[in-house]
DRENTORKOL-3810 file (N, C-alpha, C; in nm, 4 decimals):
REM DRENTORKOL-3810
@n.u->1.4234; n.v->-1.2736; n.w->-1.8034; ca.u->1.4997; ca.v->-1.2986; ca.w->-1.6697; c.u->1.4779; c.v->-1.2492; c.w->-1.5559
@n.u->1.4420; n.v->-1.0854; n.w->-1.5325; ca.u->1.3799; ca.v->-1.0180; ca.w->-1.4998; c.u->1.2576; c.v->-1.0490; c.w->-1.3875
@n.u->1.1962; n.v->-1.1045; n.w->-1.4693; ca.u->1.0865; ca.v->-1.1989; ca.w->-1.3556; c.u->1.1405; c.v->-1.2498; c.w->-1.2610
@n.u->1.2436; n.v->-1.3524; n.w->-1.2853; ca.u->1.2793; ca.v->-1.4526; ca.w->-1.2250; c.u->1.3369; c.v->-1.3869; c.w->-1.1197
@n.u->1.4602; n.v->-1.2757; n.w->-1.1663; ca.u->1.4510; ca.v->-1.1955; ca.w->-1.0243; c.u->1.4063; c.v->-1.1778; c.w->-0.9468
@n.u->1.2967; n.v->-1.0711; n.w->-0.9882; ca.u->1.2146; ca.v->-1.0408; ca.w->-0.9092; c.u->1.1644; c.v->-1.1254; c.w->-0.7784
@n.u->1.0813; n.v->-1.2240; n.w->-0.9004; ca.u->1.0338; ca.v->-1.3246; ca.w->-0.7820; c.u->1.1359; c.v->-1.3670; c.w->-0.6838
@n.u->1.3089; n.v->-1.4547; n.w->-0.7377; ca.u->1.3036; ca.v->-1.5319; ca.w->-0.6043; c.u->1.3030; c.v->-1.4326; c.w->-0.4990
@n.u->1.3872; n.v->-1.2755; n.w->-0.4914; ca.u->1.4063; ca.v->-1.1253; ca.w->-0.4108; c.u->1.2933; c.v->-1.1566; c.w->-0.3502
@n.u->1.1079; n.v->-1.1322; n.w->-0.3996; ca.u->0.9920; ca.v->-1.1564; ca.w->-0.3486; c.u->1.0004; c.v->-1.2789; c.w->-0.2666
@n.u->1.0513; n.v->-1.3834; n.w->-0.2778; ca.u->1.0475; ca.v->-1.5089; ca.w->-0.1929; c.u->1.1363; c.v->-1.4950; c.w->-0.0829
@n.u->1.2810; n.v->-1.4477; n.w->-0.0591; ca.u->1.3226; ca.v->-1.3683; ca.w->0.0274; c.u->1.3195; c.v->-1.2612; c.w->0.1428
@n.u->1.2413; n.v->-1.1846; n.w->0.0244; ca.u->1.1371; ca.v->-1.0588; ca.w->0.2058; c.u->1.0239; c.v->-1.1280; c.w->0.2069
@n.u->0.9492; n.v->-1.2302; n.w->0.1427; ca.u->0.8285; ca.v->-1.3274; ca.w->0.2684; c.u->0.8620; c.v->-1.4269; c.w->0.3152
@n.u->0.9849; n.v->-1.4797; n.w->0.3165; ca.u->1.0277; ca.v->-1.5777; ca.w->0.3956; c.u->1.0799; c.v->-1.4355; c.w->0.5339
@n.u->1.1901; n.v->-1.3273; n.w->0.5059; ca.u->1.2336; ca.v->-1.2449; ca.w->0.6322; c.u->1.1201; c.v->-1.2133; c.w->0.6907
@n.u->1.0081; n.v->-1.1867; n.w->0.6084; ca.u->0.8618; ca.v->-1.0986; ca.w->0.7185; c.u->0.7515; c.v->-1.2084; c.w->0.7435
@n.u->0.8352; n.v->-1.3736; n.w->0.7518; ca.u->0.7487; ca.v->-1.5053; ca.w->0.7220; c.u->0.6315; c.v->-1.4456; c.w->0.8789
@n.u->0.7185; n.v->-1.3816; n.w->0.9803; ca.u->0.6485; ca.v->-1.4250; ca.w->1.0710; c.u->0.5442; c.v->-1.3578; c.w->1.1453
@n.u->0.6095; n.v->-1.2138; n.w->1.0599; ca.u->0.4785; ca.v->-1.1307; ca.w->1.1132; c.u->0.4110; c.v->-1.1270; c.w->1.0182
@n.u->0.4068; n.v->-1.1646; n.w->0.8598; ca.u->0.2705; ca.v->-1.2361; ca.w->0.8489; c.u->0.1851; c.v->-1.3041; c.w->0.8740
@n.u->0.2190; n.v->-1.4301; n.w->0.9192; ca.u->0.2141; ca.v->-1.5260; ca.w->1.0333; c.u->0.1134; c.v->-1.4596; c.w->1.1205
@n.u->0.1769; n.v->-1.3819; n.w->1.2139; ca.u->0.0933; ca.v->-1.2823; ca.w->1.3072; c.u->0.0102; c.v->-1.2185; c.w->1.2723
@n.u->-0.0067; n.v->-1.1261; n.w->1.1604; ca.u->-0.0781; ca.v->-1.0618; ca.w->1.0697; c.u->-0.2134; c.v->-1.1386; c.w->1.0623
@n.u->-0.1977; n.v->-1.2381; n.w->1.0205; ca.u->-0.3301; ca.v->-1.3227; ca.w->0.9533; c.u->-0.3725; c.v->-1.4195; c.w->1.1262
@n.u->-0.2761; n.v->-1.4126; n.w->1.2241; ca.u->-0.3737; ca.v->-1.4810; ca.w->1.3141; c.u->-0.5231; c.v->-1.3612; c.w->1.3625
@n.u->-0.4041; n.v->-1.2260; n.w->1.4286; ca.u->-0.4516; ca.v->-1.1102; ca.w->1.4122; c.u->-0.6127; c.v->-1.1234; c.w->1.3167
@n.u->-0.6157; n.v->-1.1033; n.w->1.2222; ca.u->-0.7291; ca.v->-1.1288; ca.w->1.1225; c.u->-0.8231; c.v->-1.1848; c.w->1.1175
@n.u->-0.7754; n.v->-1.3070; n.w->1.1646; ca.u->-0.8747; ca.v->-1.4607; ca.w->1.1823; c.u->-0.9327; c.v->-1.4483; c.w->1.2849
@n.u->-0.8816; n.v->-1.4231; n.w->1.3885; ca.u->-0.9275; ca.v->-1.3769; ca.w->1.5605; c.u->-1.0201; c.v->-1.2279; c.w->1.5592
@n.u->-1.0239; n.v->-1.1351; n.w->1.4380; ca.u->-1.0853; ca.v->-1.0524; ca.w->1.4217; c.u->-1.1617; c.v->-1.0490; c.w->1.3534
@n.u->-1.2003; n.v->-1.1702; n.w->1.2303; ca.u->-1.3164; ca.v->-1.2408; ca.w->1.1726; c.u->-1.4195; c.v->-1.2870; c.w->1.3011
@n.u->-1.3234; n.v->-1.3775; n.w->1.3315; ca.u->-1.4179; ca.v->-1.4822; ca.w->1.4594; c.u->-1.4661; c.v->-1.3605; c.w->1.5621
@n.u->-1.4324; n.v->-1.2692; n.w->1.5961; ca.u->-1.5345; ca.v->-1.1851; ca.w->1.6802; c.u->-1.6123; c.v->-1.1008; c.w->1.6582
@n.u->-1.5514; n.v->-1.0199; n.w->1.4911; ca.u->-1.6650; ca.v->-0.9443; ca.w->1.4581; c.u->-1.7675; c.v->-1.0474; c.w->1.3641
@n.u->-1.6717; n.v->-1.0381; n.w->1.2609; ca.u->-1.7927; ca.v->-1.0781; ca.w->1.1952; c.u->-1.8378; c.v->-1.2565; c.w->1.1557
@n.u->-1.8821; n.v->-1.3149; n.w->1.2359; ca.u->-1.8766; ca.v->-1.4577; ca.w->1.1954; c.u->-2.0393; c.v->-1.4303; c.w->1.1598
@n.u->-2.1012; n.v->-1.3323; n.w->1.1049; ca.u->-2.2127; ca.v->-1.3102; ca.w->1.0276; c.u->-2.1523; c.v->-1.2166; c.w->0.9438
@n.u->-2.0558; n.v->-1.2117; n.w->0.8597; ca.u->-1.9959; ca.v->-1.1494; ca.w->0.7681; c.u->-1.9609; c.v->-1.3026; c.w->0.6938
@n.u->-1.9250; n.v->-1.3433; n.w->0.7170; ca.u->-1.8765; ca.v->-1.5059; ca.w->0.6354; c.u->-2.0314; c.v->-1.5703; c.w->0.6287
END
């Protein structure tokens, strides 16, 4: 039961910070494209 509550709480946090996460993901993608085309 605690796990379910924690899961719901985490989902709430994720949805709250989703724009930040999205921005970070785009930033990382840009870095990878610019720096590490050869890394992938």
